[in-house]
C-alpha positions as CSV (number, residue, x, y, z in Angstrom):
1,M,25.3,17.1,-12.0
2,K,26.1,18.5,-8.9
3,A,27.4,16.7,-5.9
4,F,24.7,15.6,-3.3
5,Q,24.3,14.0,-0.3
6,Y,21.6,10.4,-0.2
7,A,19.8,9.0,2.4
8,T,16.5,6.5,2.7
9,A,14.1,7.3,5.1
10,H,11.9,5.0,6.9
11,S,9.7,7.1,8.4
12,F,7.3,10.2,7.1
13,D,9.1,12.4,9.9
14,S,12.2,11.8,8.9
15,A,12.0,12.0,5.3
16,R,10.6,16.0,6.3
17,E,13.7,16.6,8.3
18,L,16.0,15.1,5.7
19,V,14.8,17.2,3.0
20,A,14.3,20.3,4.3
21,D,14.2,22.8,2.2
22,N,16.5,22.3,-0.6
23,G,16.2,18.6,-1.1
24,M,13.8,16.1,-3.2
25,Y,12.2,12.9,-2.4
26,L,13.5,10.2,-4.2
27,A,11.1,7.2,-5.7
28,G,11.4,6.2,-9.6
29,G,13.8,8.9,-10.6
30,N,12.7,9.0,-13.8
31,D,11.8,12.9,-14.1
32,T,14.4,13.5,-11.2
33,L,17.5,12.0,-13.4
34,G,17.0,13.9,-16.2
35,L,17.0,17.2,-13.9
36,L,19.8,16.9,-12.4
37,K,21.7,15.6,-15.3
38,E,20.9,19.1,-16.5
39,Y,21.8,20.8,-13.6
40,L,18.1,21.8,-13.5
41,V,17.9,21.2,-10.2
42,S,20.8,21.3,-7.3
43,P,19.4,19.5,-4.2
44,N,21.8,19.0,-1.3
45,I,19.9,15.8,-0.6
46,L,18.0,13.2,-2.5
47,V,15.8,11.4,0.3
48,N,14.7,7.8,-0.6
49,I,11.4,7.6,0.0
50,K,10.6,3.7,-1.2
51,S,10.8,2.4,2.8
52,L,8.1,5.0,4.1
53,P,5.2,2.6,5.3
54,G,2.1,1.9,3.1
55,L,2.8,4.5,0.4
56,D,3.0,1.1,-2.2
57,K,-0.4,0.2,-1.2
58,I,-4.0,0.2,-3.1
59,E,-6.6,-0.4,-0.8
60,R,-9.9,-1.1,-2.1
61,G,-13.2,0.6,-0.6
62,S,-17.2,0.7,-1.3
63,D,-17.0,4.4,-1.8
64,S,-13.3,5.6,-2.5
65,W,-10.6,3.8,-3.1
66,K,-6.7,4.7,-1.9
67,I,-3.8,4.3,-4.5
68,G,-0.4,4.9,-2.8
69,A,2.4,7.1,-4.2
70,L,4.4,4.7,-4.4
71,V,2.1,2.8,-6.5
72,T,3.4,2.0,-10.0
73,V,2.1,3.2,-13.3
74,A,2.4,-0.4,-14.5
75,Q,0.4,-1.8,-11.0
76,I,-2.4,0.6,-12.6
77,E,-1.8,-0.3,-16.0
78,N,-2.3,-4.1,-15.3
79,D,-4.7,-4.2,-12.3
80,P,-7.8,-6.0,-13.5
81,Q,-9.9,-4.5,-10.6
82,I,-9.0,-1.1,-11.8
83,A,-10.0,-1.5,-15.3
84,K,-13.3,-2.6,-14.0
85,T,-13.8,0.1,-11.8
86,F,-11.9,2.9,-13.5
87,P,-11.0,1.9,-17.1
88,G,-10.3,5.9,-17.7
89,L,-7.3,5.5,-15.3
90,Q,-6.3,2.4,-16.7
91,Q,-6.1,3.8,-20.4
92,A,-4.1,6.5,-19.1
93,A,-1.5,4.6,-17.4
94,A,-1.4,2.3,-20.0
95,E,0.0,5.4,-22.3
96,V,2.8,6.7,-20.1
97,G,6.2,6.0,-21.6
98,S,7.8,3.0,-22.0
99,Q,6.5,-0.5,-20.5
100,Q,10.2,-0.2,-18.8
101,I,9.2,3.5,-17.8
102,R,6.3,2.2,-16.9
103,N,7.3,-0.6,-14.2
104,V,9.0,2.3,-11.9
105,A,7.3,5.2,-12.5
106,S,5.2,6.1,-9.5
107,V,1.7,7.7,-9.2
108,G,3.3,10.5,-7.2
109,G,6.2,11.4,-9.1
110,N,3.7,11.5,-12.4
111,L,1.7,13.8,-10.9
112,A,4.9,16.1,-9.4
113,Q,7.0,15.9,-12.8
114,H,8.4,19.1,-14.1
115,S,7.8,21.1,-17.2
116,R,8.8,19.3,-20.4
117,C,9.1,22.3,-22.4
118,W,12.2,22.3,-24.2
119,Y,13.2,25.3,-23.6
120,F,13.0,25.2,-19.4
121,R,14.8,21.4,-20.1
122,H,17.8,23.2,-22.5
123,R,20.3,23.8,-19.9
124,D,21.5,27.1,-21.6
125,T,18.1,28.6,-22.0
126,L,16.9,31.0,-19.0
127,C,13.0,31.3,-19.2
128,M,10.4,32.0,-17.1
129,K,9.7,29.2,-15.4
130,K,14.0,29.3,-14.3
131,G,13.7,32.6,-13.5
132,G,14.1,34.7,-16.2
133,D,12.4,37.2,-18.0
134,L,10.8,35.6,-21.3
135,C,8.9,32.8,-22.1
136,Y,10.8,32.0,-25.1
137,A,7.8,29.3,-26.3
138,R,5.3,32.5,-27.2
139,H,7.2,33.4,-30.0
140,G,9.3,30.7,-30.8
141,E,8.7,26.9,-31.1
142,N,5.3,26.5,-29.2
143,R,3.9,23.3,-30.8
144,Y,3.4,21.1,-27.8
145,H,2.4,24.3,-25.8
146,S,-0.8,25.6,-24.1
147,L,-4.1,27.1,-25.5
148,F,-5.1,28.1,-21.6
149,T,-2.8,29.9,-19.5
150,G,-3.2,32.1,-16.5
151,N,0.7,34.1,-16.3
152,T,2.7,34.0,-18.9
153,C,4.3,30.9,-19.3
154,I,2.7,28.5,-21.7
155,S,4.4,25.2,-20.4
156,P,1.3,22.6,-20.3
157,V,0.6,20.0,-17.6
158,V,1.4,16.4,-19.3
159,S,0.6,14.3,-16.6
160,N,-1.7,11.7,-18.2
161,L,-2.8,10.5,-14.3
162,A,-3.7,14.0,-13.5
163,T,-6.3,14.5,-16.3
164,A,-7.8,11.1,-15.5
165,F,-7.6,11.8,-11.7
166,A,-9.3,15.1,-12.9
167,A,-12.5,13.6,-14.5
168,L,-12.9,10.9,-11.6
169,D,-13.0,13.8,-8.9
170,A,-9.7,12.5,-7.4
171,K,-7.8,14.0,-4.4
172,A,-4.1,14.3,-3.9
173,I,-3.4,13.6,-0.6
174,V,-0.3,15.7,0.4
175,L,1.8,15.9,3.7
176,R,2.4,19.1,4.6
177,D,4.2,20.5,7.9
178,G,3.1,17.1,8.9
179,K,-0.6,17.0,8.3
180,E,-2.4,15.6,5.7
181,T,-3.8,18.6,3.0
182,P,-6.2,17.1,0.2
183,M,-5.7,18.7,-2.9
184,T,-7.9,18.2,-6.1
185,M,-6.2,17.9,-9.0
186,A,-7.0,21.8,-10.2
187,K,-5.6,22.9,-6.9
188,L,-2.5,20.5,-6.6
189,Y,-1.8,22.5,-10.1
190,Q,-3.5,26.1,-9.3
191,G,0.6,27.2,-8.4
192,A,1.4,26.4,-12.0
193,W,-1.7,28.5,-13.2
194,E,-0.7,31.4,-11.2
195,N,3.2,31.7,-10.9
196,P,5.5,31.1,-14.2
197,Q,7.8,29.4,-11.9
198,S,5.9,26.9,-10.6
199,H,5.0,23.1,-11.8
200,N,2.6,22.8,-9.4
201,S,1.5,23.9,-6.1
202,L,3.8,22.0,-4.1
203,K,5.9,23.7,-1.1
204,P,9.5,22.6,-0.4
205,G,9.4,19.7,1.7
206,D,5.2,18.7,0.4
207,L,4.8,14.8,-0.2
208,I,1.9,13.1,-2.3
209,V,1.4,10.1,0.1
210,R,-1.7,8.8,-1.7
211,V,-4.7,9.7,-4.1
212,E,-7.8,9.3,-3.0
213,I,-10.7,8.3,-5.7
214,P,-14.6,8.4,-5.4
215,T,-16.2,4.9,-6.7
216,A,-19.4,7.5,-7.5
217,R,-18.8,7.4,-11.4
218,T,-19.5,4.2,-12.5
219,S,-18.1,4.9,-16.3
220,S,-14.8,6.7,-17.3
221,A,-12.8,6.7,-20.6
222,F,-9.4,8.1,-21.8
223,I,-8.0,9.0,-25.1
224,Q,-4.7,11.0,-26.0
225,M,-3.1,11.7,-29.9
226,S,0.3,11.7,-30.0
227,D,2.8,12.0,-32.8
228,K,3.9,8.7,-32.8
229,Q,1.5,5.4,-32.1
230,A,3.4,4.7,-28.8
231,F,6.1,5.8,-26.1
232,D,5.5,9.4,-27.1
233,W,4.2,12.8,-25.2
234,A,0.3,13.2,-25.5
235,L,0.0,16.1,-28.0
236,V,-3.8,16.6,-26.3
237,S,-5.2,14.3,-23.6
238,C,-8.9,13.7,-22.7
239,A,-10.2,11.8,-19.7
240,A,-14.3,12.1,-19.1
241,A,-16.0,10.2,-16.4
242,A,-20.2,10.2,-15.6
243,N,-22.5,7.6,-14.5
244,L,-25.1,6.4,-17.2
245,S,-28.8,6.1,-16.6
246,G,-31.6,5.1,-19.0
247,G,-28.9,6.5,-22.0
248,K,-28.4,9.6,-19.9
249,L,-25.5,11.1,-18.5
250,N,-25.7,11.7,-14.2
251,S,-22.9,13.6,-12.8
252,P,-20.1,13.9,-15.7
253,R,-17.0,15.6,-15.6
254,V,-14.8,16.0,-18.7
255,A,-10.7,17.0,-18.5
256,V,-8.5,17.7,-21.0
257,G,-4.8,17.3,-20.7
258,C,-1.8,19.1,-22.3
259,I,-3.5,22.7,-23.3
260,S,-3.2,24.5,-19.9
261,P,-0.8,24.4,-16.7
262,V,-3.9,22.6,-15.2
263,P,-6.1,19.7,-16.5
264,W,-8.5,21.8,-18.0
265,Q,-11.6,21.9,-16.7
266,V,-15.1,23.8,-17.9
267,E,-17.9,24.0,-15.2
268,A,-20.3,24.8,-17.2
269,A,-19.9,21.8,-19.9
270,N,-20.6,19.6,-16.8
271,Q,-23.4,20.9,-16.0
272,F,-24.3,21.3,-19.9
273,L,-24.4,17.3,-19.8
274,D,-25.7,16.5,-17.0
275,G,-29.0,14.9,-17.5
276,K,-28.5,14.2,-21.2
277,E,-28.5,11.6,-23.6
278,L,-25.3,11.3,-24.8
279,T,-25.3,11.9,-28.6
280,D,-22.6,12.9,-31.3
281,D,-24.6,16.2,-31.2
282,V,-24.3,16.8,-27.2
283,A,-20.3,15.7,-27.3
284,S,-19.6,18.0,-29.8
285,Q,-21.9,21.5,-28.2
286,A,-19.5,20.3,-25.1
287,A,-16.3,20.5,-26.6
288,D,-17.3,23.8,-28.0
289,M,-17.8,24.9,-24.4
290,I,-14.6,23.6,-23.1
291,L,-12.4,25.4,-25.7
292,K,-14.5,28.6,-25.7
293,G,-12.1,31.5,-25.2
294,A,-8.9,29.4,-26.5
295,E,-5.6,31.2,-27.4
296,P,-3.5,29.5,-29.8
297,H,0.2,31.0,-30.9
298,E,2.2,30.2,-33.8
299,H,2.4,26.4,-33.9
300,N,-0.2,25.0,-31.7
301,G,-3.6,26.1,-33.4
302,Y,-3.9,22.4,-34.7
303,K,-4.5,21.4,-31.1
304,I,-8.3,23.3,-30.8
305,P,-9.6,20.9,-33.7
306,M,-7.3,18.0,-32.3
307,A,-8.8,18.4,-28.5
308,H,-12.6,19.0,-29.9
309,A,-12.6,15.8,-31.6
310,L,-11.0,13.9,-28.8
311,I,-13.9,15.1,-26.4
312,R,-16.6,14.3,-28.6
313,R,-14.7,10.4,-28.9
314,T,-13.5,10.4,-25.2
315,L,-17.3,11.3,-24.2
316,L,-18.8,8.9,-27.1
317,K,-16.6,6.2,-25.4
318,L,-18.3,6.2,-21.9
319,K,-21.4,4.6,-23.7
320,G,-19.2,1.2,-24.4
C-alpha cells in the first residue's frame, strides 16, 4: 500500500475537512484494509471516525428506529429487541462474514463497501470499474454476477444489510456538504446502476451517519444461499417485510440481493402481493414478476431458479 496520513476526527466538520477530496473515512476497516493492500485505493489520509458523537447509538422510537453508522453488525445480530421488531434485519446481520468480522464491521461500512468482483479486486486487471474499457466478467467468469444492470458493468451489490433495509423501506442518512440527505436504498446504490465506475451514490466527503427504519411493517424475514454454510458471501439473498392481518399481506416489500448493482425490487410485484393471502402460488407468481427480464450470462443462469426459490421461501417465512 502507498503511504498515507492518519487522523482522528472529533467533530463532523473536522472529519469532512480532513477527508477533503482524496481521503477515506475509517471505521471497522474490514474493506478498507483490503483495498489499500491491493492498491485499489490510494487516499492521502485515513480519517478515523470512531470518536464522532452519536454514531454508535441505537435509538428506538414508536414510528421509527435510528441505527448509527458505527453500530456493529454483531450488535444488530445480538440485540433481542431488533430480533423481535425487525427479525429480517437480525437474520441478515447474522449471515455477514465470521463472528470476528461482525464484531468490528459497522453498519455504514457494510453499506459503503466496494465491489467484490474478482476482476475489480485483482490489482493487475483494469476493468471498467477501475476506468478501463471492458467488463471482463461479461465474457469471463461471471458465476457471482448480476442478472440485471443499468450499464455494462455486471458487479452486484453484496451488502446483506442493504437488502434487509430495502425491504423495510429504511433510509440512509448521508451527511453531504454539512447537510443531512436521506437516501432510500435504491437511491444509495443508483450511482452503481448508472455508472460502471461507481460502487454507490456517495460522493467524495459524503458520510453515512445513520439508518432510519420505519416500524410500519411488523413482520420481516431474510434468507441467503451461499456455497458454504458459514462465513461466505451470498450467491443470492432475499428480504421481505409486510404487515399480516387476517392472513393477508399489507404493504409488502421484497428485495433481492446479489443479482443487481442495487437491491432488486419490482414495485409491480409489491402491488400484486398487497391484500393477497400468502400462499405458495401467490409467492411463486410474485417471484415470476420480480425475475421477469433477467439476463443471465454464461455461468450465472443458476441464479434465476435459486432466486425464485428464495423469494417464495422468504415470503412464506413471514407467516412465522
